[in-house]
ZALUM-850314 format. One record per residue (C-alpha): residue in three letters; x, y, z. Coordinates in nm, 3 decimals. Layout:
<rs>
<r><resn>ala</resn><xx>X</xx><yy>Y</yy><zz>Z</zz></r>
...
</rs>
This chain:
<rs>
<r><resn>met</resn><xx>11.725</xx><yy>18.022</yy><zz>14.993</zz></r>
<r><resn>gln</resn><xx>11.481</xx><yy>18.285</yy><zz>14.835</zz></r>
<r><resn>thr</resn><xx>11.128</xx><yy>18.215</yy><zz>14.911</zz></r>
<r><resn>thr</resn><xx>10.946</xx><yy>18.183</yy><zz>14.635</zz></r>
<r><resn>pro</resn><xx>10.589</xx><yy>18.388</yy><zz>14.570</zz></r>
<r><resn>lys</resn><xx>10.266</xx><yy>18.142</yy><zz>14.693</zz></r>
<r><resn>asn</resn><xx>10.052</xx><yy>18.279</yy><zz>14.395</zz></r>
<r><resn>ser</resn><xx>10.379</xx><yy>18.131</yy><zz>14.130</zz></r>
<r><resn>thr</resn><xx>10.440</xx><yy>17.816</yy><zz>14.347</zz></r>
<r><resn>ile</resn><xx>10.377</xx><yy>17.497</yy><zz>14.171</zz></r>
<r><resn>leu</resn><xx>10.578</xx><yy>17.273</yy><zz>14.368</zz></r>
<r><resn>glu</resn><xx>10.596</xx><yy>17.262</yy><zz>14.700</zz></r>
<r><resn>val</resn><xx>10.822</xx><yy>17.028</yy><zz>14.906</zz></r>
<r><resn>ser</resn><xx>10.721</xx><yy>17.072</yy><zz>15.292</zz></r>
<r><resn>asp</resn><xx>10.871</xx><yy>16.914</yy><zz>15.616</zz></r>
<r><resn>leu</resn><xx>10.977</xx><yy>16.649</yy><zz>15.394</zz></r>
<r><resn>ala</resn><xx>11.170</xx><yy>16.349</yy><zz>15.561</zz></r>
<r><resn>ile</resn><xx>11.360</xx><yy>16.046</yy><zz>15.356</zz></r>
<r><resn>ser</resn><xx>11.523</xx><yy>15.725</yy><zz>15.479</zz></r>
<r><resn>arg</resn><xx>11.676</xx><yy>15.449</yy><zz>15.315</zz></r>
<r><resn>gly</resn><xx>11.684</xx><yy>15.106</yy><zz>15.547</zz></r>
<r><resn>asp</resn><xx>11.726</xx><yy>15.238</yy><zz>15.898</zz></r>
<r><resn>asn</resn><xx>11.896</xx><yy>15.549</yy><zz>15.804</zz></r>
<r><resn>leu</resn><xx>11.721</xx><yy>15.881</yy><zz>15.807</zz></r>
<r><resn>leu</resn><xx>11.879</xx><yy>16.073</yy><zz>15.504</zz></r>
<r><resn>ile</resn><xx>11.660</xx><yy>16.375</yy><zz>15.510</zz></r>
<r><resn>glu</resn><xx>11.425</xx><yy>16.535</yy><zz>15.742</zz></r>
<r><resn>asn</resn><xx>11.257</xx><yy>16.892</yy><zz>15.789</zz></r>
<r><resn>leu</resn><xx>11.334</xx><yy>16.976</yy><zz>15.453</zz></r>
<r><resn>ser</resn><xx>11.097</xx><yy>17.219</yy><zz>15.252</zz></r>
<r><resn>phe</resn><xx>11.116</xx><yy>17.458</yy><zz>14.960</zz></r>
<r><resn>ser</resn><xx>10.948</xx><yy>17.540</yy><zz>14.646</zz></r>
<r><resn>met</resn><xx>10.961</xx><yy>17.575</yy><zz>14.280</zz></r>
<r><resn>ala</resn><xx>10.787</xx><yy>17.862</yy><zz>14.024</zz></r>
<r><resn>lys</resn><xx>10.780</xx><yy>17.834</yy><zz>13.633</zz></r>
<r><resn>gly</resn><xx>11.086</xx><yy>17.922</yy><zz>13.523</zz></r>
<r><resn>asp</resn><xx>11.307</xx><yy>17.777</yy><zz>13.821</zz></r>
<r><resn>thr</resn><xx>11.633</xx><yy>17.601</yy><zz>13.778</zz></r>
<r><resn>val</resn><xx>11.730</xx><yy>17.450</yy><zz>14.140</zz></r>
<r><resn>trp</resn><xx>12.039</xx><yy>17.238</yy><zz>14.185</zz></r>
<r><resn>val</resn><xx>12.090</xx><yy>16.998</yy><zz>14.442</zz></r>
<r><resn>ala</resn><xx>12.427</xx><yy>16.987</yy><zz>14.596</zz></r>
<r><resn>gly</resn><xx>12.606</xx><yy>16.769</yy><zz>14.890</zz></r>
<r><resn>ser</resn><xx>12.830</xx><yy>16.488</yy><zz>14.931</zz></r>
<r><resn>asn</resn><xx>12.789</xx><yy>16.121</yy><zz>14.806</zz></r>
<r><resn>gly</resn><xx>12.530</xx><yy>15.939</yy><zz>14.991</zz></r>
<r><resn>ile</resn><xx>12.386</xx><yy>16.228</yy><zz>15.143</zz></r>
<r><resn>gly</resn><xx>12.025</xx><yy>16.145</yy><zz>14.976</zz></r>
<r><resn>lys</resn><xx>12.050</xx><yy>16.384</yy><zz>14.670</zz></r>
<r><resn>thr</resn><xx>11.924</xx><yy>16.033</yy><zz>14.425</zz></r>
<r><resn>ser</resn><xx>11.624</xx><yy>15.957</yy><zz>14.708</zz></r>
<r><resn>leu</resn><xx>11.536</xx><yy>16.308</yy><zz>14.683</zz></r>
<r><resn>leu</resn><xx>11.469</xx><yy>16.337</yy><zz>14.346</zz></r>
<r><resn>lys</resn><xx>11.292</xx><yy>15.999</yy><zz>14.324</zz></r>
<r><resn>cys</resn><xx>11.071</xx><yy>16.082</yy><zz>14.602</zz></r>
<r><resn>ile</resn><xx>10.987</xx><yy>16.432</yy><zz>14.404</zz></r>
<r><resn>ala</resn><xx>10.911</xx><yy>16.218</yy><zz>14.127</zz></r>
<r><resn>gly</resn><xx>10.660</xx><yy>16.004</yy><zz>14.340</zz></r>
<r><resn>leu</resn><xx>10.918</xx><yy>15.720</yy><zz>14.286</zz></r>
<r><resn>leu</resn><xx>11.000</xx><yy>15.712</yy><zz>14.645</zz></r>
<r><resn>arg</resn><xx>10.788</xx><yy>15.731</yy><zz>14.957</zz></r>
<r><resn>pro</resn><xx>10.891</xx><yy>15.972</yy><zz>15.235</zz></r>
<r><resn>glu</resn><xx>10.882</xx><yy>15.892</yy><zz>15.589</zz></r>
<r><resn>gly</resn><xx>10.708</xx><yy>16.231</yy><zz>15.650</zz></r>
<r><resn>gly</resn><xx>10.614</xx><yy>16.521</yy><zz>15.481</zz></r>
<r><resn>lys</resn><xx>10.464</xx><yy>16.618</yy><zz>15.146</zz></r>
<r><resn>val</resn><xx>10.541</xx><yy>16.649</yy><zz>14.772</zz></r>
<r><resn>leu</resn><xx>10.275</xx><yy>16.915</yy><zz>14.609</zz></r>
<r><resn>trp</resn><xx>10.259</xx><yy>16.945</yy><zz>14.243</zz></r>
<r><resn>arg</resn><xx>9.981</xx><yy>17.220</yy><zz>14.181</zz></r>
<r><resn>gly</resn><xx>9.848</xx><yy>17.125</yy><zz>14.500</zz></r>
<r><resn>gln</resn><xx>9.796</xx><yy>16.740</yy><zz>14.474</zz></r>
<r><resn>asp</resn><xx>10.003</xx><yy>16.485</yy><zz>14.655</zz></r>
<r><resn>val</resn><xx>10.243</xx><yy>16.348</yy><zz>14.402</zz></r>
<r><resn>his</resn><xx>10.224</xx><yy>16.053</yy><zz>14.621</zz></r>
<r><resn>lys</resn><xx>9.858</xx><yy>16.002</yy><zz>14.549</zz></r>
<r><resn>his</resn><xx>9.826</xx><yy>16.108</yy><zz>14.208</zz></r>
<r><resn>ile</resn><xx>10.006</xx><yy>16.007</yy><zz>13.890</zz></r>
<r><resn>ser</resn><xx>10.125</xx><yy>16.333</yy><zz>13.742</zz></r>
<r><resn>ser</resn><xx>10.226</xx><yy>16.377</yy><zz>13.389</zz></r>
<r><resn>his</resn><xx>10.387</xx><yy>16.702</yy><zz>13.436</zz></r>
<r><resn>thr</resn><xx>10.708</xx><yy>16.506</yy><zz>13.552</zz></r>
<r><resn>gly</resn><xx>11.013</xx><yy>16.389</yy><zz>13.373</zz></r>
<r><resn>tyr</resn><xx>11.237</xx><yy>16.211</yy><zz>13.564</zz></r>
<r><resn>gln</resn><xx>11.611</xx><yy>16.135</yy><zz>13.414</zz></r>
<r><resn>gly</resn><xx>11.799</xx><yy>15.874</yy><zz>13.613</zz></r>
<r><resn>his</resn><xx>12.122</xx><yy>15.684</yy><zz>13.672</zz></r>
<r><resn>his</resn><xx>11.940</xx><yy>15.416</yy><zz>13.430</zz></r>
<r><resn>asp</resn><xx>11.857</xx><yy>15.540</yy><zz>13.121</zz></r>
<r><resn>ala</resn><xx>11.588</xx><yy>15.278</yy><zz>13.042</zz></r>
<r><resn>his</resn><xx>11.582</xx><yy>15.218</yy><zz>12.703</zz></r>
<r><resn>lys</resn><xx>11.509</xx><yy>14.926</yy><zz>12.496</zz></r>
<r><resn>pro</resn><xx>11.813</xx><yy>14.793</yy><zz>12.394</zz></r>
<r><resn>asn</resn><xx>11.718</xx><yy>14.619</yy><zz>12.020</zz></r>
<r><resn>leu</resn><xx>11.561</xx><yy>14.904</yy><zz>11.935</zz></r>
<r><resn>thr</resn><xx>11.703</xx><yy>15.220</yy><zz>11.758</zz></r>
<r><resn>ala</resn><xx>11.717</xx><yy>15.541</yy><zz>11.887</zz></r>
<r><resn>leu</resn><xx>11.437</xx><yy>15.664</yy><zz>11.694</zz></r>
<r><resn>glu</resn><xx>11.247</xx><yy>15.355</yy><zz>11.763</zz></r>
<r><resn>asn</resn><xx>11.265</xx><yy>15.404</yy><zz>12.088</zz></r>
<r><resn>leu</resn><xx>11.139</xx><yy>15.769</yy><zz>12.092</zz></r>
<r><resn>gln</resn><xx>10.844</xx><yy>15.658</yy><zz>11.851</zz></r>
<r><resn>phe</resn><xx>10.786</xx><yy>15.440</yy><zz>12.140</zz></r>
<r><resn>trp</resn><xx>10.773</xx><yy>15.688</yy><zz>12.417</zz></r>
<r><resn>gln</resn><xx>10.579</xx><yy>15.951</yy><zz>12.163</zz></r>
<r><resn>ser</resn><xx>10.308</xx><yy>15.679</yy><zz>12.140</zz></r>
<r><resn>thr</resn><xx>10.298</xx><yy>15.594</yy><zz>12.515</zz></r>
<r><resn>phe</resn><xx>10.286</xx><yy>16.006</yy><zz>12.619</zz></r>
<r><resn>lys</resn><xx>10.067</xx><yy>16.097</yy><zz>12.311</zz></r>
<r><resn>thr</resn><xx>10.257</xx><yy>16.409</yy><zz>12.221</zz></r>
<r><resn>ser</resn><xx>10.284</xx><yy>16.605</yy><zz>11.880</zz></r>
<r><resn>ile</resn><xx>10.664</xx><yy>16.659</yy><zz>11.901</zz></r>
<r><resn>ser</resn><xx>10.836</xx><yy>16.460</yy><zz>11.603</zz></r>
<r><resn>pro</resn><xx>11.107</xx><yy>16.197</yy><zz>11.704</zz></r>
<r><resn>lys</resn><xx>11.365</xx><yy>16.296</yy><zz>11.436</zz></r>
<r><resn>gln</resn><xx>11.316</xx><yy>16.671</yy><zz>11.585</zz></r>
<r><resn>ala</resn><xx>11.407</xx><yy>16.558</yy><zz>11.956</zz></r>
<r><resn>leu</resn><xx>11.693</xx><yy>16.362</yy><zz>11.815</zz></r>
<r><resn>glu</resn><xx>11.841</xx><yy>16.676</yy><zz>11.646</zz></r>
<r><resn>gln</resn><xx>11.781</xx><yy>16.890</yy><zz>11.967</zz></r>
<r><resn>val</resn><xx>12.018</xx><yy>16.638</yy><zz>12.139</zz></r>
<r><resn>gly</resn><xx>12.260</xx><yy>16.589</yy><zz>11.880</zz></r>
<r><resn>leu</resn><xx>12.191</xx><yy>16.231</yy><zz>11.796</zz></r>
<r><resn>ser</resn><xx>12.042</xx><yy>16.278</yy><zz>11.430</zz></r>
<r><resn>ala</resn><xx>12.352</xx><yy>16.049</yy><zz>11.305</zz></r>
<r><resn>gln</resn><xx>12.256</xx><yy>15.789</yy><zz>11.551</zz></r>
<r><resn>glu</resn><xx>11.856</xx><yy>15.754</yy><zz>11.484</zz></r>
<r><resn>arg</resn><xx>11.930</xx><yy>15.406</yy><zz>11.336</zz></r>
<r><resn>leu</resn><xx>12.189</xx><yy>15.274</yy><zz>11.584</zz></r>
<r><resn>arg</resn><xx>12.019</xx><yy>15.019</yy><zz>11.843</zz></r>
<r><resn>ala</resn><xx>12.032</xx><yy>15.193</yy><zz>12.192</zz></r>
<r><resn>lys</resn><xx>12.280</xx><yy>14.877</yy><zz>12.315</zz></r>
<r><resn>gly</resn><xx>12.528</xx><yy>15.051</yy><zz>12.070</zz></r>
<r><resn>leu</resn><xx>12.525</xx><yy>15.381</yy><zz>12.185</zz></r>
<r><resn>ser</resn><xx>12.798</xx><yy>15.503</yy><zz>12.400</zz></r>
<r><resn>ala</resn><xx>12.748</xx><yy>15.623</yy><zz>12.732</zz></r>
<r><resn>gly</resn><xx>12.725</xx><yy>15.994</yy><zz>12.673</zz></r>
<r><resn>gln</resn><xx>12.494</xx><yy>15.926</yy><zz>12.348</zz></r>
<r><resn>ser</resn><xx>12.270</xx><yy>15.734</yy><zz>12.555</zz></r>
<r><resn>arg</resn><xx>12.234</xx><yy>15.994</yy><zz>12.811</zz></r>
<r><resn>arg</resn><xx>12.114</xx><yy>16.194</yy><zz>12.498</zz></r>
<r><resn>leu</resn><xx>11.874</xx><yy>15.984</yy><zz>12.405</zz></r>
<r><resn>ser</resn><xx>11.701</xx><yy>15.985</yy><zz>12.758</zz></r>
<r><resn>leu</resn><xx>11.700</xx><yy>16.357</yy><zz>12.728</zz></r>
<r><resn>ala</resn><xx>11.518</xx><yy>16.347</yy><zz>12.404</zz></r>
<r><resn>arg</resn><xx>11.280</xx><yy>16.137</yy><zz>12.581</zz></r>
<r><resn>leu</resn><xx>11.231</xx><yy>16.415</yy><zz>12.839</zz></r>
<r><resn>leu</resn><xx>11.168</xx><yy>16.605</yy><zz>12.488</zz></r>
<r><resn>ile</resn><xx>10.929</xx><yy>16.393</yy><zz>12.371</zz></r>
<r><resn>lys</resn><xx>10.721</xx><yy>16.401</yy><zz>12.711</zz></r>
<r><resn>gln</resn><xx>10.695</xx><yy>16.771</yy><zz>12.715</zz></r>
<r><resn>ala</resn><xx>10.680</xx><yy>16.764</yy><zz>13.114</zz></r>
<r><resn>ser</resn><xx>10.662</xx><yy>17.083</yy><zz>13.295</zz></r>
<r><resn>leu</resn><xx>10.938</xx><yy>16.962</yy><zz>13.547</zz></r>
<r><resn>trp</resn><xx>11.244</xx><yy>16.824</yy><zz>13.453</zz></r>
<r><resn>ile</resn><xx>11.404</xx><yy>16.608</yy><zz>13.704</zz></r>
<r><resn>leu</resn><xx>11.761</xx><yy>16.529</yy><zz>13.624</zz></r>
<r><resn>asp</resn><xx>11.988</xx><yy>16.332</yy><zz>13.805</zz></r>
<r><resn>glu</resn><xx>12.354</xx><yy>16.340</yy><zz>13.737</zz></r>
<r><resn>pro</resn><xx>12.248</xx><yy>16.417</yy><zz>13.336</zz></r>
<r><resn>ala</resn><xx>12.602</xx><yy>16.500</yy><zz>13.239</zz></r>
<r><resn>ala</resn><xx>12.768</xx><yy>16.194</yy><zz>13.374</zz></r>
<r><resn>ala</resn><xx>12.977</xx><yy>16.038</yy><zz>13.064</zz></r>
<r><resn>met</resn><xx>12.948</xx><yy>16.388</yy><zz>12.902</zz></r>
<r><resn>asp</resn><xx>13.203</xx><yy>16.546</yy><zz>12.728</zz></r>
<r><resn>met</resn><xx>13.190</xx><yy>16.933</yy><zz>12.716</zz></r>
<r><resn>lys</resn><xx>12.970</xx><yy>16.945</yy><zz>12.418</zz></r>
<r><resn>gly</resn><xx>12.724</xx><yy>16.731</yy><zz>12.576</zz></r>
<r><resn>gln</resn><xx>12.725</xx><yy>16.942</yy><zz>12.876</zz></r>
<r><resn>asp</resn><xx>12.647</xx><yy>17.242</yy><zz>12.673</zz></r>
<r><resn>val</resn><xx>12.396</xx><yy>17.076</yy><zz>12.486</zz></r>
<r><resn>ile</resn><xx>12.220</xx><yy>16.998</yy><zz>12.810</zz></r>
<r><resn>his</resn><xx>12.264</xx><yy>17.341</yy><zz>12.982</zz></r>
<r><resn>ala</resn><xx>12.100</xx><yy>17.444</yy><zz>12.633</zz></r>
<r><resn>leu</resn><xx>11.790</xx><yy>17.245</yy><zz>12.679</zz></r>
<r><resn>val</resn><xx>11.755</xx><yy>17.313</yy><zz>13.022</zz></r>
<r><resn>ala</resn><xx>11.777</xx><yy>17.674</yy><zz>12.950</zz></r>
<r><resn>glu</resn><xx>11.530</xx><yy>17.662</yy><zz>12.672</zz></r>
<r><resn>his</resn><xx>11.289</xx><yy>17.466</yy><zz>12.885</zz></r>
<r><resn>val</resn><xx>11.302</xx><yy>17.729</yy><zz>13.163</zz></r>
<r><resn>lys</resn><xx>11.254</xx><yy>18.035</yy><zz>12.938</zz></r>
<r><resn>ser</resn><xx>10.925</xx><yy>17.873</yy><zz>12.833</zz></r>
<r><resn>gly</resn><xx>10.794</xx><yy>17.832</yy><zz>13.147</zz></r>
<r><resn>gly</resn><xx>10.896</xx><yy>17.494</yy><zz>13.260</zz></r>
<r><resn>cys</resn><xx>11.143</xx><yy>17.462</yy><zz>13.568</zz></r>
<r><resn>ala</resn><xx>11.450</xx><yy>17.193</yy><zz>13.667</zz></r>
<r><resn>leu</resn><xx>11.566</xx><yy>17.027</yy><zz>13.967</zz></r>
<r><resn>ile</resn><xx>11.922</xx><yy>16.910</yy><zz>13.926</zz></r>
<r><resn>ala</resn><xx>12.166</xx><yy>16.674</yy><zz>14.115</zz></r>
<r><resn>ser</resn><xx>12.491</xx><yy>16.712</yy><zz>13.975</zz></r>
<r><resn>his</resn><xx>12.875</xx><yy>16.648</yy><zz>14.073</zz></r>
<r><resn>thr</resn><xx>12.974</xx><yy>16.950</yy><zz>13.822</zz></r>
<r><resn>ala</resn><xx>12.954</xx><yy>17.290</yy><zz>13.977</zz></r>
<r><resn>pro</resn><xx>12.611</xx><yy>17.458</yy><zz>13.970</zz></r>
<r><resn>arg</resn><xx>12.554</xx><yy>17.704</yy><zz>13.615</zz></r>
<r><resn>lys</resn><xx>12.334</xx><yy>18.020</yy><zz>13.611</zz></r>
<r><resn>ile</resn><xx>12.030</xx><yy>17.868</yy><zz>13.382</zz></r>
<r><resn>gly</resn><xx>11.760</xx><yy>18.129</yy><zz>13.326</zz></r>
<r><resn>gln</resn><xx>11.679</xx><yy>18.392</yy><zz>13.553</zz></r>
<r><resn>asn</resn><xx>11.596</xx><yy>18.191</yy><zz>13.856</zz></r>
<r><resn>thr</resn><xx>11.856</xx><yy>17.986</yy><zz>13.953</zz></r>
<r><resn>arg</resn><xx>11.969</xx><yy>17.866</yy><zz>14.329</zz></r>
<r><resn>val</resn><xx>12.143</xx><yy>17.563</yy><zz>14.482</zz></r>
<r><resn>leu</resn><xx>11.995</xx><yy>17.370</yy><zz>14.738</zz></r>
<r><resn>thr</resn><xx>12.230</xx><yy>17.216</yy><zz>14.959</zz></r>
<r><resn>leu</resn><xx>12.181</xx><yy>16.883</yy><zz>15.160</zz></r>
<r><resn>asn</resn><xx>12.392</xx><yy>16.855</yy><zz>15.475</zz></r>
<r><resn>gly</resn><xx>12.214</xx><yy>16.517</yy><zz>15.571</zz></r>
<r><resn>ala</resn><xx>11.925</xx><yy>16.457</yy><zz>15.858</zz></r>
<r><resn>ser</resn><xx>11.951</xx><yy>16.825</yy><zz>15.993</zz></r>
<r><resn>asn</resn><xx>11.848</xx><yy>17.007</yy><zz>15.683</zz></r>
<r><resn>gly</resn><xx>11.608</xx><yy>17.241</yy><zz>15.767</zz></r>
</rs>
């Protein structure tokens, strides 16, 4: 991987080790990200992609090493700068798409309009549908809208294109492109082939506990 200049680094992962049960998935993993970066995490099923993303989001503690966001350990300091989209979309099922985003807007206390976010992900026509009535692809779009509402600098996306058709995948790539163009960065794990998004796109390939 290319080296990111230290003075522009905002995310730094150093000597990271991650286990699942007694199985060491990742060890000695180090990389960094700067504003405008898009990093695709590649590797076979079960290699540790989801565990890595959860660890960087502060949701899973590592066996060793550190994850620093602007110099602060993400496992000691809760960061509002990270937006995580996991396998589970985590909507309130009995609230409409719009009501879900209104809830998150009040939680994150941001100025982004829920209606504007729904328009950006192509869900304006579904704003009054309850989340439990959305298709799998529409549900993924709604979780992307939540990232827009949060205005996080780092987007961590785990299989964002799951259940998406090509049009939906194009929506994801357009949103990520706009995000990194405005100074954000994105860490993406996906079964789909990596695509160049923005000016600084690279691939981080996991090969098991021999990473280094």
